[in-house]
C-alpha positions as CSV (number, residue, x, y, z in Angstrom):
1,M,117.4,95.4,95.5
2,G,116.4,97.9,92.9
3,A,117.7,101.3,91.7
4,G,120.3,101.4,94.5
5,V,118.1,100.6,97.4
6,K,118.3,97.4,99.6
7,V,115.6,96.3,102.0
8,S,115.7,93.6,104.6
9,I,113.1,92.8,107.3
10,G,113.6,90.9,110.6
11,G,112.5,91.2,114.2
12,G,109.9,93.8,113.3
13,I,112.6,96.1,111.9
14,A,112.8,97.1,108.2
15,R,116.3,98.2,107.1
16,V,116.4,100.4,104.0
17,V,119.9,100.9,102.8
18,F,120.9,103.3,100.0
19,D,123.6,101.9,97.9
20,H,124.1,104.0,94.7
21,P,127.8,104.7,94.1
22,P,129.7,106.9,94.1
23,I,127.7,109.5,96.1
24,N,124.2,108.0,96.5
25,L,122.8,110.6,94.1
26,F,119.0,110.5,94.4
27,T,118.1,109.9,90.8
28,F,114.5,109.8,89.5
29,E,114.7,106.0,89.4
30,Q,116.0,105.7,93.0
31,F,113.3,108.1,94.2
32,I,110.6,106.0,92.5
33,E,112.0,102.8,94.1
34,T,112.3,104.4,97.5
35,A,108.7,105.8,97.3
36,R,107.4,102.3,96.5
37,I,109.3,100.8,99.4
38,V,108.1,103.4,101.8
39,E,104.4,102.8,100.7
40,E,104.8,99.1,101.2
41,L,106.4,99.3,104.6
42,A,103.7,101.7,105.8
43,V,101.1,99.0,105.5
44,D,103.3,95.9,106.4
45,D,102.0,94.6,109.7
46,T,105.2,92.7,110.4
47,V,107.2,96.0,110.5
48,R,107.3,98.1,113.6
49,V,110.4,100.2,112.9
50,V,111.9,101.5,109.6
51,L,115.6,102.3,109.6
52,L,117.1,104.3,106.8
53,S,120.9,104.3,106.3
54,S,123.6,104.1,103.7
55,A,126.1,101.6,102.5
56,N,128.5,104.5,101.8
57,P,130.2,105.9,104.9
58,D,130.8,109.2,103.1
59,F,127.2,109.9,101.8
60,F,123.8,109.2,103.1
61,I,122.2,110.8,100.1
62,A,124.0,113.6,98.3
63,H,120.8,115.3,97.0
64,F,118.3,115.0,94.2
65,D,119.8,114.7,90.7
66,V,120.3,118.3,89.4
67,E,120.4,117.0,85.8
68,A,116.9,115.6,86.3
69,I,115.7,118.9,87.7
70,L,117.0,120.6,84.6
71,T,114.5,118.5,82.6
72,F,111.5,119.7,84.7
73,P,109.1,121.6,82.4
74,P,108.9,125.3,83.0
75,G,105.6,127.1,83.4
76,Q,103.9,124.5,85.6
77,P,100.5,125.5,86.7
78,P,99.9,125.7,90.5
79,T,98.8,122.5,92.2
80,T,96.3,121.9,95.0
81,E,97.5,118.3,95.8
82,L,100.7,116.8,97.3
83,G,103.2,115.7,94.6
84,P,104.9,112.3,94.7
85,Y,108.0,113.5,96.6
86,H,106.0,115.1,99.3
87,R,103.7,112.0,99.5
88,M,106.8,109.9,100.1
89,C,108.1,112.2,102.8
90,E,104.7,112.5,104.4
91,T,104.3,108.8,104.5
92,L,107.6,108.5,106.5
93,R,106.3,111.2,108.9
94,T,102.8,109.8,109.4
95,M,103.0,106.0,109.0
96,P,101.9,104.2,112.1
97,K,105.4,103.0,112.9
98,T,108.7,104.5,113.9
99,T,111.0,105.9,111.2
100,I,114.6,106.5,112.0
101,A,117.5,107.9,109.8
102,V,121.1,107.0,110.6
103,I,123.5,109.5,109.0
104,E,127.2,108.7,108.9
105,G,128.3,111.0,106.1
106,R,127.0,113.9,103.9
107,V,123.3,114.4,103.4
108,G,121.9,117.3,101.3
109,G,118.9,118.5,99.4
110,G,116.3,115.9,98.8
111,G,118.2,113.4,101.0
112,S,118.1,115.8,103.9
113,E,114.4,116.3,103.3
114,L,113.9,112.6,103.4
115,A,115.8,112.2,106.6
116,S,114.1,115.2,108.2
117,S,110.7,113.6,107.5
118,C,111.6,110.7,109.8
119,D,110.6,110.6,113.4
120,M,114.2,110.6,114.6
121,R,117.7,111.2,113.2
122,F,121.0,110.0,114.7
123,A,124.3,111.1,113.2
124,A,128.0,110.3,113.5
125,L,130.6,112.7,115.0
126,P,134.0,113.1,113.3
127,H,136.3,110.1,113.7
128,G,139.9,109.9,112.5
129,D,140.1,111.7,109.1
130,H,136.4,111.3,108.6
131,P,134.4,114.5,109.1
132,G,131.3,112.6,110.3
133,A,127.8,113.6,109.3
134,L,127.4,116.9,107.4
135,F,124.1,118.5,106.4
136,N,123.4,120.9,103.6
137,Q,120.4,122.4,101.8
138,P,122.0,123.8,98.6
139,E,118.9,124.7,96.6
140,V,118.9,128.5,96.8
141,A,122.4,128.6,95.4
142,L,121.0,126.8,92.4
143,G,118.2,129.3,91.9
144,I,115.5,127.1,93.4
145,I,114.2,126.3,96.9
146,P,114.0,123.1,99.0
147,G,110.9,121.7,97.3
148,G,110.6,118.3,98.9
149,S,109.6,119.5,102.4
150,G,112.8,121.2,103.5
151,T,111.4,124.6,104.2
152,Q,108.6,123.1,106.2
153,R,110.6,120.5,108.1
154,L,113.4,122.8,109.0
155,S,111.2,125.7,110.2
156,R,109.4,123.2,112.5
157,L,112.6,121.5,113.7
158,L,115.0,124.4,114.0
159,G,112.9,127.5,114.4
160,R,112.7,130.4,112.0
161,S,116.1,132.0,112.3
162,R,118.2,128.8,112.1
163,A,116.1,127.5,109.3
164,M,116.8,130.7,107.4
165,E,120.6,130.2,108.0
166,V,120.4,126.7,106.6
167,V,118.1,127.4,103.6
168,L,119.6,130.8,102.6
169,G,123.3,130.0,103.6
170,C,123.6,126.8,101.6
171,D,126.6,125.9,103.7
172,D,127.7,122.7,105.5
173,I,126.4,122.1,109.0
174,D,128.3,119.7,111.2
175,A,126.7,117.0,113.3
176,R,127.4,118.7,116.7
177,T,125.7,121.9,115.5
178,A,122.8,120.0,113.9
179,E,122.3,118.3,117.3
180,S,122.4,121.6,119.2
181,W,119.9,123.1,116.8
182,G,117.4,120.1,117.0
183,W,118.0,119.0,113.4
184,I,119.0,115.6,114.8
185,N,118.2,113.8,118.0
186,R,121.8,113.0,118.9
187,A,125.4,113.2,117.5
188,L,127.3,110.1,118.7
189,P,130.8,108.8,118.4
190,H,131.1,106.5,115.3
191,D,131.6,103.3,117.4
192,E,128.5,104.2,119.6
193,L,126.1,105.2,116.8
194,W,124.8,101.9,115.6
195,P,124.7,100.1,119.0
196,F,122.6,103.0,120.3
197,V,120.3,103.0,117.3
198,E,119.9,99.2,117.3
199,R,119.0,99.1,120.9
200,M,116.4,101.9,120.4
201,A,114.9,100.1,117.3
202,R,114.7,96.8,119.2
203,R,113.0,98.4,122.2
204,I,110.4,100.2,120.1
205,A,109.8,97.1,118.0
206,S,109.1,95.1,121.2
207,F,106.4,97.4,122.4
208,P,102.6,96.9,121.6
209,A,102.2,98.2,118.0
210,H,98.9,99.9,118.7
211,A,100.4,102.0,121.5
212,V,103.3,103.1,119.3
213,A,101.0,104.1,116.5
214,E,98.6,106.0,118.8
215,A,101.5,107.8,120.6
216,K,103.1,108.8,117.3
217,A,99.8,110.1,115.9
218,S,99.1,112.1,119.1
219,V,102.6,113.7,119.0
220,L,102.0,114.7,115.3
221,R,98.8,116.5,116.1
222,A,101.0,119.4,117.4
223,E,102.1,120.0,113.8
224,K,99.4,122.1,112.1
225,D,98.7,122.7,108.4
226,V,101.6,120.6,107.1
227,E,99.9,119.4,103.9
228,A,98.8,122.9,102.9
229,D,102.2,124.3,103.6
230,L,103.9,121.5,101.5
231,I,101.7,122.3,98.6
232,A,102.6,126.0,98.8
233,E,106.3,125.0,99.0
234,W,106.0,123.0,95.8
235,N,104.3,125.8,94.0
236,A,107.1,128.1,95.0
237,F,109.7,125.6,93.8
238,A,107.9,125.4,90.5
239,R,107.9,129.2,90.1
240,C,111.6,129.2,90.8
241,L,112.2,126.9,87.8
242,D,111.3,129.9,85.6
243,G,113.5,132.3,87.5
244,V,116.2,134.4,85.8
245,G,119.6,132.7,86.2
246,T,118.2,129.4,87.7
247,R,119.3,127.2,84.7
248,D,122.7,128.9,84.5
249,A,123.2,128.4,88.3
250,M,122.5,124.6,88.0
251,L,124.7,124.3,84.9
252,K,127.5,126.1,86.7
253,F,127.2,123.8,89.7
254,L,127.6,120.8,87.4
255,A,130.5,122.3,85.6
256,D,132.3,123.2,88.9
257,G,132.2,119.6,90.1
258,G,128.7,119.1,91.4
259,Q,127.5,115.5,91.4
260,T,131.1,114.2,91.3
261,R,132.6,112.6,94.4
262,D,135.4,115.3,94.8
263,G,133.0,118.2,94.3
264,E,130.3,116.8,96.6
265,L,132.8,116.3,99.4
266,R,133.2,120.1,99.5
267,L,129.7,121.0,98.7
268,G,129.5,124.0,101.0
269,A,132.7,125.4,99.6
270,L,131.6,124.7,96.0
271,F,129.3,127.7,96.3
272,D,132.0,130.1,97.5
């Protein structure tokens, strides 16, 4: 384990578990560790399926650390290459093995982009007093845009209009709605979620690896110009860092309870 990420491998399945209390905030250190793990798993011939999940039932990953974003230098020149966050997400999307995110609680910002880069996503419905999985892309309310693949993943998964609602609305989307929009594969009752995912992972891990790899690559050929669009997204994100009011919006978010457990549990309402 390093920087709040645990990894175990068995039966052809790699289990990557985020464990960074209290809200699984995606700090720079946790991102670097996750990117390293993803790169290693991509070339590990013993791994057929990669499962991403959280040790915290309330948070998959809250989002990327806003305090870290405040340290990003302004006036960045345009780039013509994928940055490290996009490379990590693209590796999840393109590695020759199946990637699956299991979401039981809140996921937002960079965590949502990470999950959306996987081949499949399965989420928990409300149970008891728990609201189940909730999805949010809060960046525009902070004066920036989803800069880690969110605008490109969501437009391809949800279609133009629903992606606009998510990206511009910055509000919480429940698991059932996310399922109906195509953001996730299925929203399942809490006690059925893991049995379903485990069975799916074991099935895929038992199939000939070359066939899984070729089938995945063939499906991905339907997605055009992804890398160029991700580069354009990052350049737009970098321009937003210099925008009037961006820094003030991020500081207000932190002052209003962002990146605290209580504040993050009402993330959508925090921007009201």
